[in-house]
C-alpha positions in Angstrom: -9.8 16.4 -17.8 -8.9 20.1 -19.5 -7.2 22.7 -17.8 -6.3 26.6 -18.7 -2.2 27.3 -19.0 -0.5 26.5 -15.6 1.4 28.8 -13.6 3.7 27.5 -11.1 3.7 29.6 -7.8 5.5 27.8 -5.2 7.0 24.5 -3.5 4.7 23.0 -0.3 6.9 20.0 1.6 5.8 18.3 3.7 7.2 16.4 6.3 6.5 12.9 8.2 8.2 12.4 11.7 8.2 9.1 12.2 9.1 7.4 15.5 12.5 5.2 16.2 10.8 1.9 14.1 9.0 4.0 11.3 10.3 6.2 8.8 10.2 9.9 8.6 9.2 11.3 5.2 9.6 14.3 3.1 7.6 15.3 -0.2 7.8 18.3 -2.6 4.9 19.5 -4.2 4.9 21.7 -6.6 1.9 24.1 -6.8 0.9 25.5 -10.3 -2.7 27.7 -10.2 -4.6 27.8 -12.8 -3.7 31.2 -15.0 -6.7 32.9 -15.3 -9.7 31.6 -12.9 -11.2 33.0 -10.4 -11.7 31.0 -7.7 -8.0 30.0 -7.6 -7.9 26.2 -8.7 -4.5 24.6 -8.2 -3.0 21.9 -9.5 0.4 19.6 -7.4 2.5 17.6 -8.8 5.1 16.1 -6.7 9.0 16.6 -7.9 10.9 15.0 -5.2 10.7 12.3 -2.1 13.3 11.8 0.8 13.0 9.2 3.0 15.5 9.2 5.9 16.7 6.3 7.1 15.6 4.3 10.1 17.4 6.1 13.2 18.4 8.6 11.7 18.5 11.5 14.9 16.0 14.9 14.6 19.0 17.0 14.2 20.1 15.9 11.2 16.7 15.8 9.8 16.6 19.0 10.5 19.7 19.5 8.5 18.5 17.3 6.2 15.3 19.5 5.4 17.4 23.0 5.2 19.0 21.9 3.1 16.9 20.1 0.5 14.9 23.8 0.8 18.0 26.3 0.1 18.0 23.6 -3.1 14.7 24.5 -4.4 14.1 26.8 -7.3 13.3 29.9 -6.6 8.9 30.4 -7.9 6.9 33.3 -7.6 6.6 32.5 -3.6 8.3 31.2 -0.5 8.3 27.6 0.2 5.9 26.6 2.9 7.1 23.7 4.9 4.3 21.6 6.8 5.4 18.9 9.2 3.3 16.9 11.4 3.9 18.3 15.4 1.5 15.2 16.3 3.5 12.7 19.2 7.4 13.4 18.1 7.2 16.4 16.2 6.9 18.9 18.1 10.7 19.0 18.8 11.2 19.0 15.3 9.2 22.0 14.9 11.4 23.9 17.4 14.2 22.7 15.6 13.4 24.4 12.4 12.5 27.8 14.2 15.4 27.6 16.1 17.2 27.7 12.9 15.3 30.3 11.3 12.3 27.9 9.0 8.6 29.1 10.3 7.1 25.5 9.8 3.2 25.5 10.2 3.1 22.3 13.0 0.2 19.7 12.4 -1.5 17.9 14.6 -3.4 15.1 13.5 -6.3 14.1 15.5 -9.1 12.2 15.2 -12.0 14.6 15.6 -14.0 16.1 12.9 -13.7 19.9 12.7 -10.3 21.8 11.9 -8.9 24.1 14.4 -6.7 26.6 13.6 -5.0 27.9 16.7 -2.6 29.9 14.4 -1.1 30.9 11.6 1.8 27.9 12.4 -0.6 26.1 14.6 -2.9 23.4 13.1 -5.1 21.0 14.7 -6.3 18.7 11.4 -8.7 15.6 11.4 -7.2 13.0 9.5 -10.7 12.6 7.7 -9.4 15.5 6.3 -6.5 14.7 5.2 -8.0 11.5 3.1 -10.3 13.2 2.0 -8.4 15.8 0.0 -6.3 13.4 -0.8 -9.1 11.6 -2.5 -10.5 14.7 -4.0 -6.8 15.9 -5.7 -7.2 12.0 -7.5 -10.3 12.4 -8.9 -10.1 15.1 -10.4 -6.9 14.9 -11.4 -4.9 17.9 -10.2 -2.1 15.7 -8.4 0.3 13.8 -10.3 3.4 12.6 -9.5 6.6 13.5 -11.5 8.0 10.9 -13.6 11.9 10.8 -12.3 11.0 11.8 -8.4 12.5 9.3 -6.0 10.3 6.2 -4.5 7.7 6.6 -7.0 7.2 2.8 -7.0 6.9 3.1 -3.7 4.9 6.0 -2.8 2.2 4.5 -6.1 2.7 1.1 -3.8 0.9 3.2 -0.9 -1.3 5.4 -2.7 -3.0 1.9 -4.0 -3.0 0.6 -0.1 -4.7 3.8 1.2 -8.5 3.9 0.6 -11.9 5.2 2.4 -14.5 3.3 2.9 -17.8 4.6 3.8 -19.9 1.4 6.0 -23.9 1.3 5.1 -24.1 4.0 8.4 -22.2 6.6 6.7 -19.0 6.4 8.5 -15.9 6.8 7.1 -13.2 4.2 7.9 -9.3 5.3 7.0 -7.0 2.4 6.5 -3.7 2.4 5.4 -3.4 5.7 7.8 -0.2 5.4 10.1 -1.6 1.8 10.6 0.4 -0.1 8.0 3.9 -1.3 7.3 5.3 2.2 5.8 2.9 5.1 5.0 5.0 7.9 6.0 4.9 8.8 2.0 1.4 9.4 1.5 1.1 10.8 4.8 4.2 13.3 3.9 2.2 14.2 0.6 -1.0 14.6 2.4 -0.1 17.1 4.5 1.9 18.8 2.0 -1.6 19.4 -0.3 -3.5 19.9 2.3 -0.7 22.7 3.2 -1.6 24.1 -0.1 -4.9 23.9 0.0 -5.5 24.8 3.3 -8.2 27.9 3.5 -5.6 29.3 6.1 -2.9 29.8 3.3 -5.3 29.3 0.4 -9.0 28.3 -0.1 -11.5 26.7 1.4 -12.2 23.5 -0.7 -15.4 21.3 -1.5 -15.9 19.0 1.7 -19.5 17.4 0.2 -17.4 16.2 -3.1 -16.7 12.2 -1.8 -14.7 9.4 -3.7 -15.4 5.9 -2.4 -13.5 3.6 -5.6 -12.8 0.5 -6.1 -9.7 -1.5 -6.5 -10.2 -0.8 -10.8 -10.7 2.6 -10.6 -8.3 3.3 -7.9 -6.1 2.0 -9.9 -7.2 4.2 -13.1 -7.0 7.1 -11.3 -3.5 6.5 -9.7 -1.6 5.8 -13.2 -3.1 9.0 -14.6 -0.9 10.7 -11.5 2.1 10.5 -14.2 2.5 13.8 -16.0 5.0 16.1 -18.1 3.3 19.1 -17.4 
């Protein structure tokens, strides 16, 4: 897909917080704006990933997040931090706030509607996180940096993640907080959703549905690698 000149604008970090038997993962999305296009169209490049060792304490997670965010190169806009506040996430959000950050807390729900309770407190259905990932894959607006750590693991999680629409029209989500490990794909989804959410930028087209068979999905995964 041919696009205009891409201008880097900011980093958006997604942080998925696992419980004692689950990994906690962090992914950094570098956001690019198509120059001269209105309404704004964003492209995403996942440039860094970090998976915490099992058993890492939440204070250690907070310290690492702050350290990694300080290492980010300067961009046109300051970085955003999107944190999974579902379940165990709320104390980490509070800890990050106490350390001077302003994270956006996302509570993932099983409903239909998004509820933006405040600028930093969102209730987001998992179907919207999943649908946006599929749209970005389909339109080739989501890429992975070749040198990003854990690339093979993320691609494996993405390949396992798919949306099936039943004859009744009901969406069933696989590999979404149900697989052995889906922390990286969820961290990525939080990052790109935060970047695209109308509370921060503009509304994306929820009418776009991507239902792919395995061959089509692998083709899209291969397109994700880019040098831009």
